[in-house]
C-alpha positions as CSV (number, residue, x, y, z in Angstrom):
1,M,0.0,0.0,0.0
2,S,1.4,3.4,-1.0
3,E,1.8,6.1,1.6
4,R,-1.0,8.2,0.2
5,G,-3.4,5.7,-1.4
6,T,-6.5,7.2,-3.0
7,G,-8.2,10.4,-2.0
8,G,-9.7,13.5,-3.6
9,V,-8.8,14.8,-7.1
10,I,-9.7,18.0,-8.9
11,V,-9.8,17.8,-12.6
12,T,-10.3,21.2,-14.2
13,G,-12.0,21.4,-17.6
14,A,-13.5,17.9,-17.0
15,S,-16.8,18.4,-19.0
16,R,-15.5,16.5,-22.1
17,G,-12.4,15.2,-23.8
18,I,-9.2,14.7,-21.9
19,G,-10.7,16.1,-18.7
20,R,-13.6,13.7,-18.8
21,A,-11.4,10.7,-19.6
22,T,-9.1,11.7,-16.7
23,A,-11.9,12.0,-14.2
24,V,-13.2,8.5,-15.3
25,A,-9.7,7.0,-14.9
26,F,-9.2,8.4,-11.4
27,A,-12.6,7.3,-10.3
28,G,-11.8,3.8,-11.6
29,K,-8.9,3.8,-9.3
30,G,-11.1,4.6,-6.3
31,Y,-10.6,8.4,-6.1
32,R,-13.3,10.9,-5.3
33,V,-13.3,13.4,-8.2
34,A,-14.3,17.1,-8.3
35,V,-15.3,17.6,-11.9
36,H,-14.7,21.3,-12.8
37,Y,-16.5,23.0,-15.6
38,G,-16.4,26.5,-17.0
39,N,-19.7,26.9,-18.8
40,R,-20.9,23.4,-19.7
41,R,-22.7,22.2,-16.5
42,E,-24.8,19.6,-18.4
43,D,-21.6,18.0,-19.8
44,A,-20.0,18.0,-16.3
45,D,-23.1,16.2,-15.0
46,E,-22.7,13.7,-17.7
47,T,-19.0,13.2,-16.7
48,V,-20.1,12.5,-13.1
49,A,-22.7,10.0,-14.3
50,Q,-19.9,8.0,-15.9
51,L,-17.7,7.8,-12.8
52,A,-17.4,4.7,-10.8
53,G,-17.9,4.9,-7.0
54,T,-19.4,7.7,-4.9
55,G,-18.5,10.9,-3.3
56,H,-17.9,12.9,-6.5
57,A,-18.8,16.5,-7.0
58,V,-19.4,19.1,-9.7
59,I,-17.7,22.5,-9.3
60,G,-18.1,25.3,-11.7
61,G,-16.5,28.7,-12.3
62,D,-14.4,30.8,-14.6
63,L,-10.7,30.2,-13.8
64,A,-9.9,33.6,-15.4
65,D,-11.0,35.1,-12.1
66,P,-8.3,34.5,-9.4
67,E,-10.8,34.6,-6.5
68,V,-13.1,32.1,-8.3
69,A,-10.1,29.8,-8.9
70,R,-9.1,29.9,-5.2
71,G,-12.8,29.4,-4.2
72,L,-13.2,26.4,-6.4
73,V,-10.4,24.6,-4.4
74,A,-12.1,25.5,-1.1
75,E,-15.3,24.1,-2.4
76,A,-13.7,20.9,-3.6
77,V,-12.0,20.4,-0.2
78,E,-15.3,20.9,1.5
79,R,-17.2,18.4,-0.7
80,L,-14.5,15.8,-1.1
81,G,-13.0,16.0,2.4
82,T,-9.4,16.3,1.1
83,V,-7.7,17.2,-2.2
84,D,-4.7,15.0,-2.9
85,V,-4.3,15.4,-6.6
86,L,-4.8,18.3,-9.0
87,V,-5.0,18.0,-12.8
88,N,-4.7,21.4,-14.5
89,N,-6.5,20.6,-17.8
90,A,-8.9,23.5,-18.4
91,A,-7.9,25.7,-21.3
92,V,-9.2,28.1,-23.9
93,A,-8.5,25.8,-26.9
94,P,-7.7,26.8,-30.4
95,G,-10.5,27.1,-32.9
96,P,-11.8,29.1,-35.9
97,A,-13.2,31.8,-33.6
98,N,-9.8,32.6,-32.0
99,R,-7.3,32.0,-34.7
100,H,-4.8,34.8,-34.4
101,R,-1.8,34.3,-36.8
102,I,0.4,37.4,-36.6
103,G,0.1,39.5,-39.8
104,E,-3.4,38.2,-40.5
105,T,-5.3,39.2,-37.4
106,S,-6.8,42.5,-36.3
107,W,-5.5,44.2,-33.2
108,D,-8.7,43.5,-31.3
109,G,-8.6,39.8,-32.3
110,W,-5.0,39.6,-31.4
111,A,-5.4,41.2,-28.0
112,D,-8.5,39.2,-27.1
113,A,-6.9,35.8,-28.0
114,W,-3.9,36.5,-25.8
115,R,-5.9,37.8,-22.9
116,S,-8.3,34.9,-22.8
117,M,-5.7,32.2,-23.2
118,L,-3.3,33.8,-20.7
119,D,-6.0,34.2,-18.1
120,V,-7.2,30.6,-18.2
121,N,-4.4,28.5,-19.6
122,L,-1.7,29.9,-17.4
123,L,-3.0,32.2,-14.7
124,G,-6.0,30.0,-13.9
125,A,-3.8,27.0,-13.6
126,V,-1.2,28.7,-11.4
127,N,-3.9,30.1,-9.0
128,V,-5.5,26.7,-8.6
129,T,-2.1,25.2,-8.0
130,W,-1.3,27.7,-5.3
131,A,-4.5,26.9,-3.5
132,V,-4.1,23.1,-3.7
133,A,-0.4,23.3,-2.7
134,Q,-1.4,25.4,0.3
135,H,-4.1,22.9,1.3
136,L,-1.5,20.0,1.1
137,I,1.1,22.0,3.0
138,D,-1.3,22.9,5.8
139,R,-2.3,19.3,6.1
140,G,1.3,18.1,6.1
141,A,0.2,15.7,3.4
142,P,2.0,14.5,0.2
143,G,0.2,15.1,-3.1
144,S,0.6,15.4,-6.9
145,I,-0.1,18.1,-9.5
146,V,-0.2,17.3,-13.2
147,N,-0.4,20.0,-15.8
148,V,-1.8,19.3,-19.2
149,G,0.5,21.1,-21.6
150,S,0.9,20.7,-25.4
151,R,3.2,19.5,-28.1
152,G,2.6,23.0,-29.5
153,A,4.8,24.4,-26.7
154,F,7.8,22.9,-28.5
155,R,7.0,22.9,-32.2
156,G,5.1,26.2,-32.3
157,E,1.6,27.2,-33.0
158,P,1.7,29.8,-35.8
159,D,-2.1,30.1,-36.1
160,Y,-2.5,30.1,-32.3
161,P,0.7,31.6,-30.8
162,A,-1.0,32.4,-27.5
163,Y,-1.9,28.8,-27.0
164,G,1.6,27.6,-27.7
165,A,3.1,30.2,-25.5
166,T,0.7,29.7,-22.5
167,K,1.3,25.9,-22.7
168,A,5.0,26.4,-22.7
169,A,4.7,28.8,-19.8
170,L,2.5,26.3,-17.9
171,Q,5.1,23.5,-18.4
172,A,7.9,25.8,-17.2
173,F,5.9,26.8,-14.2
174,G,5.5,23.2,-13.4
175,Q,9.2,22.7,-13.3
176,S,9.6,25.7,-11.0
177,A,6.9,24.4,-8.7
178,A,8.4,20.9,-8.7
179,I,11.5,22.3,-7.1
180,A,9.6,24.5,-4.6
181,L,7.2,21.8,-3.5
182,A,9.5,18.8,-3.3
183,P,10.4,19.5,0.3
184,H,6.7,19.2,1.1
185,R,6.5,15.8,-0.7
186,I,4.4,17.3,-3.5
187,S,5.3,16.2,-7.0
188,V,4.6,18.3,-10.1
189,T,4.7,17.0,-13.6
190,S,3.3,17.9,-17.0
191,V,2.1,16.0,-20.1
192,A,2.5,17.4,-23.6
193,P,-0.1,15.8,-25.8
194,G,-0.1,16.0,-29.6
195,F,-3.4,15.8,-31.5
196,V,-6.1,14.0,-29.6
197,A,-9.4,12.7,-30.9
198,T,-11.7,14.7,-28.6
199,E,-15.3,15.7,-29.3
200,R,-14.0,19.1,-30.3
201,Q,-11.8,17.7,-33.0
202,A,-14.3,15.2,-34.5
203,S,-15.3,17.4,-37.5
204,K,-11.7,18.2,-38.3
205,L,-10.7,14.5,-38.3
206,A,-13.7,13.6,-40.4
207,G,-13.0,16.3,-43.0
208,D,-10.5,17.0,-45.6
209,E,-7.7,17.6,-43.0
210,G,-8.2,14.3,-41.2
211,D,-5.7,12.2,-43.2
212,A,-3.0,14.9,-42.9
213,V,-3.5,15.1,-39.2
214,R,-3.3,11.3,-38.8
215,D,-0.2,11.2,-41.0
216,Q,1.7,13.4,-38.5
217,S,2.3,10.3,-36.5
218,P,4.1,7.2,-37.9
219,F,1.3,5.2,-36.2
220,G,-1.0,6.7,-38.7
221,R,-3.6,7.9,-36.2
222,V,-4.1,10.4,-33.5
223,G,-4.1,9.9,-29.7
224,T,-7.2,9.1,-27.6
225,P,-8.3,10.9,-24.5
226,E,-8.0,7.6,-22.6
227,E,-4.3,7.3,-23.5
228,I,-3.6,10.8,-22.1
229,A,-5.6,10.1,-19.0
230,S,-3.7,6.9,-18.4
231,A,-0.4,8.8,-18.3
232,I,-1.8,11.5,-16.1
233,V,-3.0,8.9,-13.5
234,H,0.4,7.3,-13.5
235,L,2.2,10.6,-13.0
236,A,-0.1,11.4,-10.1
237,S,0.6,8.2,-8.3
238,P,3.0,8.0,-5.4
239,E,5.0,5.5,-7.4
240,A,5.8,8.2,-9.9
241,V,7.1,10.8,-7.5
242,W,10.6,10.5,-8.9
243,S,9.2,11.9,-12.2
244,S,8.6,15.2,-10.5
245,G,9.7,18.1,-12.8
246,A,9.3,16.0,-16.0
247,V,7.4,16.9,-19.1
248,L,6.1,13.8,-20.8
249,D,5.6,13.9,-24.6
250,L,2.4,12.1,-25.6
251,N,2.3,12.6,-29.4
252,G,2.8,9.2,-31.0
253,A,6.3,10.2,-32.3
254,S,4.8,13.0,-34.3
255,Y,7.3,15.5,-32.8
256,L,10.6,14.6,-31.3
257,R,12.8,16.9,-29.3
């Protein structure tokens, strides 16, 4: 039996996709899960309906607001009893509405894309991390934090530079936090997924671009949310504590560094 065993987990952005798969995977290991959503309460309820076990909770709020981010952690602690693992998955994702390639985007579109992605993808995650870390330190308990970064942090995102930059910053923050929190027995790691077959990407994969996206990997396919979730659950386990500070590439050999 590990020192920590199972306990409470916060998964931000758990309404669909990687977040939902991660919540399902933790619940399958016996954890109580706080399923966070930004604005899709019905999808968050559907995630909870898929979780094994009992004691789970839905928590909602805009992580762009620092006080909301801190309050969500307090709510999760109250409803789960303890929080032992944090998965920073919530993000403003790239899409047609927020494409902002430099030289092709208006000033307003440029500024809005950077502000929204910075506020959620980076600052929202670091604020939730602060609150969870403080909870663990106050309890004198070990724990784990896993950040969901991106392959784009390394290879670049010319159509969505704010996305690539905020994911790179999140991964760098994770390494700084890993050093600071190690004396408190808190591990901090990141995963850097490539293209993943989430609900949001279904139309792209089914359209004209689908084959080109699949051809990025020598496996001839894209990743699944469940594959990303499996790696996250492992990195959050007490057995993986020596991985603290690592950034794990999960891209099917589509980008090597």
